[in-house]
C-alpha positions as CSV (number, residue, x, y, z in Angstrom):
1,M,6.1,51.5,15.5
2,S,5.9,50.2,12.1
3,S,3.7,51.5,9.1
4,S,1.4,48.3,9.3
5,S,0.4,48.6,13.0
6,V,-0.9,52.5,12.3
7,P,-4.7,53.3,11.7
8,A,-5.9,53.5,8.4
9,L,-8.7,55.3,9.3
10,Q,-6.8,58.4,10.5
11,V,-4.0,58.7,8.9
12,P,-3.5,62.6,7.4
13,A,-4.3,63.4,4.1
14,H,-1.6,65.9,3.6
15,I,2.1,65.7,4.9
16,G,4.5,68.0,4.6
17,I,8.6,67.6,5.5
18,I,10.9,69.8,6.7
19,M,13.5,67.5,5.9
20,D,16.6,69.1,8.6
21,G,19.8,67.5,9.3
22,N,21.5,66.5,6.3
23,G,24.5,68.7,7.3
24,R,24.9,68.1,11.0
25,W,24.9,64.3,9.9
26,A,27.7,64.6,7.7
27,Q,29.8,66.6,9.9
28,E,28.9,63.8,12.9
29,R,30.6,61.3,10.4
30,K,33.5,63.9,9.6
31,Q,32.3,63.7,6.0
32,L,31.7,66.3,3.8
33,R,28.2,68.0,3.9
34,T,27.8,66.9,0.5
35,Q,27.7,63.6,1.5
36,G,25.0,64.4,4.3
37,H,22.5,65.5,0.8
38,L,23.1,62.3,-0.8
39,E,22.1,60.1,2.3
40,G,19.0,62.9,2.3
41,L,17.9,61.8,-0.7
42,K,18.2,58.1,-0.2
43,C,16.0,58.9,3.2
44,A,13.4,60.7,0.6
45,K,12.7,58.0,-1.3
46,R,12.3,55.6,1.5
47,I,10.2,58.0,3.0
48,V,8.2,58.9,-0.2
49,K,7.5,54.8,-0.5
50,A,6.2,54.6,3.3
51,A,3.6,57.5,3.1
52,S,2.6,55.8,-0.3
53,D,1.7,52.8,1.5
54,L,0.4,54.6,4.7
55,G,-2.2,56.0,2.5
56,V,-1.2,59.2,2.6
57,R,-2.6,61.2,-0.6
58,Y,-0.3,64.3,-0.8
59,L,3.3,64.7,0.1
60,T,5.4,67.9,0.5
61,L,8.9,67.6,0.7
62,Y,11.0,70.5,1.5
63,V,13.7,70.5,-1.1
64,F,15.6,74.0,-1.6
65,S,14.3,77.1,-0.2
66,T,14.3,80.5,-1.5
67,E,17.0,81.3,1.4
68,N,19.5,78.1,0.5
69,W,21.3,80.0,-2.3
70,K,22.7,81.8,0.5
71,R,25.2,78.7,1.1
72,A,28.3,77.9,-0.7
73,A,28.2,77.7,-4.1
74,E,29.8,74.1,-4.3
75,E,27.0,73.1,-1.9
76,V,23.7,74.8,-3.8
77,G,25.7,73.3,-6.9
78,F,25.8,70.0,-5.3
79,I,22.0,70.0,-3.9
80,M,21.2,71.0,-7.6
81,G,23.1,68.4,-8.8
82,L,21.3,65.6,-6.8
83,V,18.0,67.6,-7.4
84,K,18.8,66.7,-11.4
85,Q,19.6,63.0,-10.8
86,Y,16.5,62.7,-8.7
87,L,14.2,63.9,-11.5
88,K,16.2,61.5,-13.5
89,G,16.9,58.7,-12.0
90,E,13.6,58.5,-10.1
91,L,11.0,57.9,-12.5
92,D,10.8,54.0,-12.9
93,F,10.0,54.4,-9.1
94,Y,7.2,57.0,-9.6
95,R,5.8,54.7,-12.6
96,E,5.8,51.6,-10.6
97,N,3.8,53.2,-7.8
98,R,2.1,55.6,-10.0
99,I,3.0,58.5,-7.9
100,R,2.6,61.9,-9.4
101,L,5.0,64.9,-8.8
102,R,4.1,68.4,-8.6
103,H,6.0,71.6,-8.0
104,T,5.8,74.6,-5.4
105,G,7.8,77.2,-5.7
106,D,9.3,79.8,-8.1
107,P,11.1,78.1,-11.3
108,A,11.9,81.1,-12.9
109,G,14.7,81.2,-10.2
110,L,15.9,77.7,-10.9
111,P,18.6,76.8,-13.3
112,P,17.5,75.8,-16.8
113,D,18.4,72.5,-17.1
114,I,16.6,72.0,-13.9
115,S,13.5,73.5,-14.8
116,R,13.7,71.5,-17.9
117,E,14.2,68.0,-16.5
118,L,11.0,69.1,-13.5
119,R,8.9,70.2,-16.3
120,E,9.5,67.0,-17.8
121,A,9.3,65.1,-14.8
122,L,5.5,66.5,-14.3
123,E,4.5,66.0,-17.6
124,E,5.3,62.7,-17.3
125,T,3.7,61.8,-14.0
126,C,0.5,64.1,-14.1
127,S,-1.9,61.3,-15.1
128,F,-0.4,59.3,-12.1
129,E,-3.2,58.5,-9.8
130,G,-1.7,57.6,-6.5
131,M,-0.2,60.0,-4.4
132,Q,0.8,63.3,-5.1
133,V,4.5,64.2,-4.3
134,I,5.1,68.1,-4.1
135,L,8.7,69.1,-4.4
136,A,9.3,72.6,-2.6
137,L,11.8,73.5,-4.8
138,N,13.2,77.2,-4.5
139,Y,10.1,77.9,-2.6
140,G,9.5,80.0,0.3
141,G,6.4,80.8,1.9
142,R,6.8,84.6,1.6
143,D,7.8,84.3,-2.0
144,E,4.6,82.4,-2.4
145,I,1.9,84.5,-1.0
146,V,3.6,87.4,-2.9
147,R,3.6,85.8,-6.4
148,A,-0.5,85.0,-5.3
149,V,-1.3,88.5,-4.6
150,R,1.3,90.0,-7.7
151,R,-1.4,87.4,-9.6
152,L,-4.5,89.4,-8.3
153,T,-3.2,92.5,-9.0
154,A,-2.4,91.8,-12.7
155,A,-5.4,90.1,-13.0
156,G,-6.8,93.7,-12.3
157,L,-8.7,92.7,-8.8
158,P,-10.1,95.8,-7.0
159,P,-8.7,95.8,-3.0
160,E,-11.9,95.2,-1.4
161,A,-12.3,91.7,-3.9
162,V,-9.1,90.3,-2.4
163,T,-9.8,88.0,0.4
164,A,-8.3,84.9,2.0
165,E,-10.3,82.9,-1.0
166,T,-9.1,84.8,-3.8
167,I,-5.5,84.7,-2.3
168,R,-5.5,81.1,-1.6
169,R,-6.8,80.1,-5.2
170,N,-3.9,82.2,-6.6
171,L,-1.5,79.9,-4.7
172,D,1.2,77.7,-6.5
173,N,-1.4,74.5,-5.8
174,P,-5.1,75.8,-5.1
175,D,-6.8,72.5,-5.9
176,I,-4.0,70.7,-2.8
177,P,-5.7,70.7,0.7
178,D,-3.7,71.8,3.7
179,P,-1.1,69.8,5.4
180,D,-2.9,68.3,8.2
181,L,0.5,67.5,9.9
182,I,4.3,69.2,9.2
183,I,7.0,67.6,10.3
184,R,10.5,68.8,11.2
185,S,13.4,66.8,11.2
186,G,16.9,67.5,13.1
187,G,15.6,68.7,16.4
188,D,14.8,73.0,15.7
189,H,11.6,73.6,16.4
190,R,10.9,76.2,13.8
191,I,9.3,76.4,10.3
192,S,11.9,78.0,8.3
193,N,9.3,79.8,5.8
194,F,7.9,76.4,4.9
195,L,3.7,76.2,3.6
196,L,2.8,79.7,5.6
197,W,-0.5,80.2,4.4
198,E,-1.4,76.7,3.8
199,G,0.1,75.6,7.2
200,A,-1.8,77.7,9.1
201,Y,-3.8,74.7,11.0
202,S,-1.6,71.9,10.6
203,E,-0.5,70.4,13.7
204,Y,2.9,70.1,13.8
205,Y,5.8,67.2,15.1
206,F,9.4,68.0,15.7
207,S,11.6,65.1,15.8
208,D,15.4,65.1,17.0
209,T,16.2,62.5,14.5
210,L,18.5,64.0,11.3
211,W,16.5,63.6,8.2
212,P,19.3,60.7,7.1
213,D,18.4,58.4,9.9
214,W,14.8,58.4,9.2
215,T,12.6,55.6,8.3
216,E,9.3,53.9,8.1
217,T,9.1,53.7,11.9
218,D,10.1,57.4,12.0
219,L,6.7,58.0,9.8
220,A,4.9,55.9,11.8
221,D,5.1,57.8,15.1
222,A,4.9,60.9,13.8
223,V,1.5,59.8,12.1
224,A,0.3,58.0,15.6
225,A,1.3,61.3,17.4
226,Y,-1.2,62.9,14.7
227,Q,-4.2,60.4,15.8
228,K,-3.7,61.4,19.3
229,R,-4.1,65.4,18.4
230,E,-7.7,66.7,19.2
231,R,-8.3,69.6,16.1
232,R,-10.3,72.2,16.5
233,F,-9.6,75.4,14.2
234,G,-9.9,78.0,16.4
235,G,-13.0,76.8,17.6
236,V,-14.2,74.8,20.9
237,K,-15.7,71.1,20.5
238,P,-19.2,70.9,23.1
């Protein structure tokens, strides 16, 4: 299915993507895992443009998790270099499409040069009125909830005042609506600590296609599958 054939009225406002399969993509081709991450970066740009064309308002990309630091130092260094390259090299693309970059995750745990490039990219695009791309970088769902609770305790909130709403207001981006659809490429059926709070009632779509092979058609197929779902949010429709 092409993106042009997706009905505009039922496009999810917010999509989250677990971009999985870069390493396996490279290994299947007897290439270094780093080559898979490079191809995955190219794919991310392709899918960002496709999502914007579909009318998606928010797109959260799982770039690097709090657990990914456990990987080999060479691979982590290469990924951080790609992130820096992405932040520096794609600003013209974001200007052209009026796409706003945002961040979720703990910036304190990022290398200083990455943190600086990220901050500059966020400032450069903060006034753009198009789709918002949220980079989940040094992100973990549990870590986000822990940081939200720490903000509450630092503010002196008594235990009885802690509610789901007060926690939500202290998440990284409380103004962004919860994801309607969360996609995982690469064949695995797990959520890997991604948007644990926000994704409580998201629809999930799992694809066997490895991330570097994803195209506009894969995104359109995921949205089409979402449009067939009945969302009840724990209730029962009459």
